[in-house]
N, C-alpha and C positions, 0 to 999 in steps of 0.2 A: 868168518869174522863175527857175524851176528850171534852165533852160538856162544862164542867165548865171552862176549859182552853180557849175554843173558846169564851165563853161568857165574860170572863175576858178581853180577847184581844179586843173584840168588845166594851166593856164599856170604855176602855182606849182611844178609838178614838173619835175625835170630829164629829160634825154632817156632815160636808162636806166629811170627809173620809167615814163615814157610808153611805152617799148617793152614793159615788163612789162604795163602796162595794156592795150596793144594785143593782146598775146598772149592775155590773159584774155578780152578781148572777142571775139577770133576763135574761141576755144574755145566761148564762150557761144553765138555765132551758129551754130556747127556743131551744138551740142546742140539749139538751137531749130529749126533746119531738119530735123534728124533727128526731133524730136518732131512737127513738122508733117507729115512724110511718113507717120507712123503714126497721124495724127489724134489725137494726145494733147495737142496745143497748143490752148489755149482762146483766147489772145489773140495773134493774128497780128501785131498792131501792135508787139509786142516786137522782132520781127525788124527792122522799119523803124527803130525807135529805136536798136537796137544798131548797125545799119549807119551811121546818122548819127553816132553816138558814135565809130565807127572813123574816119569821114571827118574829124571834128573833131580827133582825136588826130593823124592824118597831117598835117593843116594846121598844127597847133602844132609838130610835129616839124620840118616844113619851115621854119617861121618861125624857130625856134631855130637851125637849121643856117645859115640865111642871115645871122642876126645874128652868129654865130660867124665866118663867112667875112668879113663886113664888118669885124669887129673885127680880124681877122688882117690884112686889107688895109690898115687904118689903121696898124697897127703897122709893116708893111713900108714904108709911105710915110714914116713918121716916121724910120725907120732910114736910108732912102735920103737924105732931106732933112737929117737930123740933124747 
């Protein structure tokens, strides 16, 4: 249930917001890895969860980019046929 809510929230954001979210997630995973190296991290599952979140963000960014390309392609077809 939590995953679907998180995915819906990510899909509502535009690409700039997703890139900001991606940057924050990358920083967080770097901090988690650093903590793991020094045995300060108690829950190693956080690293896996953050990596999955990064993968979801990249997937949504790719989907939005493809939608934009398809929309531009449709516009060009209408102009040529128009």
